[in-house]
C-alpha positions, 0 to 999 in steps of 0.5 A, spaced: 951 793 320 954 798 316 947 802 314 945 801 322 952 804 324 951 810 319 944 811 321 946 811 328 952 816 327 947 821 323 942 821 329 947 822 334 950 828 329 943 831 328 941 830 336 948 834 337 946 839 332 939 840 335 942 841 342 947 846 340 942 850 337 938 850 344 944 852 347 945 858 343 938 860 344 939 859 351 944 864 351 940 869 347 934 868 352 939 870 358 942 876 354 935 878 353 932 877 360 938 881 363 936 886 358 929 886 360 932 886 368 936 893 366 929 896 363 925 894 369 931 897 374 930 903 370 922 903 371 923 902 378 927 908 379 922 912 376 917 909 380 921 911 386 922 918 384 914 919 383 913 915 389 909 910 386 908 902 388 913 897 384 907 891 384 901 893 379 898 886 379 893 889 373 899 891 369 902 884 370 895 881 368 895 885 362 902 883 360 901 876 360 894 876 357 897 880 351 903 874 351 898 869 351 894 872 345 900 873 341 903 866 342 904 862 335 906 856 339 908 850 339 909 853 346 902 852 350 898 858 352 897 856 359 905 855 359 906 862 358 903 865 364 908 861 369 914 863 365 913 870 365 910 870 372 917 868 374 920 873 369 917 879 372 918 876 379 925 876 378 925 883 375 921 886 381 925 883 386 931 887 383 927 893 384 924 892 391 923 885 394 916 883 395 914 881 402 908 876 402 905 873 409 901 867 408 899 861 413 905 857 414 909 853 415 913 851 408 909 847 404 902 849 405 897 851 399 897 858 402 904 858 400 903 855 393 897 860 392 902 866 394 908 863 389 903 862 384 900 869 384 907 873 385 912 868 383 918 865 387 922 871 388 919 874 394 920 874 401 916 869 404 913 870 411 909 864 413 905 865 419 901 861 424 894 863 423 890 867 419 890 872 424 897 873 424 897 874 416 892 880 417 896 883 423 903 882 419 900 885 413 896 891 417 903 892 421 907 893 415 912 887 416 909 884 410 907 888 403 901 883 402 897 877 405 894 871 402 888 868 405 883 863 403 876 865 402 872 860 399 872 852 397 868 849 392 866 843 397 866 847 403 864 854 402 867 860 405 872 860 410 869 863 415 875 866 419 878 869 413 871 873 412 870 875 419 877 878 420 875 882 414 870 886 418 875 888 423 881 891 418 882 896 413 886 891 408 883 890 401 883 885 396 888 887 390 887 880 387 885 873 387 888 866 385 884 860 384 888 853 386 886 846 384 887 843 391 890 836 391 890 832 398 894 827 399 895 822 405 902 822 408 906 819 413 913 816 415 911 809 413 909 807 406 902 803 408 896 805 412 897 800 417 898 803 424 895 810 423 892 812 430 890 819 427 890 823 421 892 831 422 890 836 418 886 843 417 879 842 419 877 844 412 882 839 409 879 833 414 872 835 411 874 835 404 876 828 405 871 825 409 868 820 405 875 817 403 877 817 411 871 814 413 872 808 407 879 807 409 881 809 416 874 809 420 877 808 426 883 813 426 882 819 430 881 826 426 886 831 429 884 838 427 891 843 426 892 850 424 895 848 417 896 842 413 903 843 413 903 843 421 900 836 420 905 834 416 911 836 421 907 832 426 907 826 422 914 827 420 916 826 428 911 821 429 910 814 425 903 813 428 900 819 425 898 821 418 897 828 415 893 830 409 897 835 405 900 837 399 906 833 395 911 839 397 909 838 404 911 831 404 917 833 401 919 838 406 918 833 412 920 827 409 914 823 408 911 818 403 905 819 399 901 813 402 895 815 398 894 821 392 888 825 391 884 823 397 879 829 396 872 827 395 871 832 389 876 831 384 875 838 382 876 841 389 878 848 388 880 854 393 880 861 392 885 865 395 885 873 396 891 877 396 890 883 401 894 890 401 894 896 406 890 902 403 895 907 406 901 903 402 898 900 396 893 904 391 887 900 389 889 897 382 886 900 376 880 897 373 882 891 368 875 890 365 875 883 368 874 885 376 870 882 381 867 885 387 867 882 394 862 885 399 863 883 407 857 885 411 855 884 418 848 884 420 844 884 427 842 876 429 835 877 429 829 875 424 829 879 417 836 882 418 839 879 411 832 881 408 833 888 411 840 889 409 838 887 401 
């Protein structure tokens, strides 16, 4: 018994020692982060004096890529990006708050894409439609807009591309999001579901699951998945297809997780800015170019354009 007690006491002392070491490192990290923030404020002051913009996505991408290459471990390199993105987001907002418009309400995949690209220290501007996202950015009420442009299962998001033809906004960056659809409702079972509410793209991406499990339920298209979650939170006969974040936002159960037909379902989001307020990013060496063109509705028009 005494040996067991001695071992237990030694283990407790070792654990306490390790925790004390972590606490000491946390204090050092906090001091270093504040030192970094102070330098960021100086950089912001120089940028304002020069009339240059605060957010340079190509610069932040270069910093993160360099840190991932220099990472000795055991911290995984894919953990480096989100950690430093949050650090840079927090420092950036000390210089000038970044206003970002996206399809709302809270809990949409568009919001998740915005947070993944800019970090959480932003002014969130949820919009009711893609049109409102672009108009908010165009008018200068938002510094950037985030819209989906392509899904790996359903192809291009036609409305977004149509809007590109009528606006001077341009793409400064992109982010790819692994889209995991969940069936959400107030109750915890499938019984009694009269309708499933979701964005048309989400309904299409979950077609097979819905046909197999809820063949008689109405498919009700709405402006966003989070709007569907809001509706399901107000009516027990409705279910929604949305993210877990949306479920938490509106107090819903995850009745069935990951109901998308394609397990590797991804959506590509474009980050938009106005050329009068944001210069085109410098070439990073890993850039993509997107061309949107409009042609007459006649035979051979696409061939002639090419």
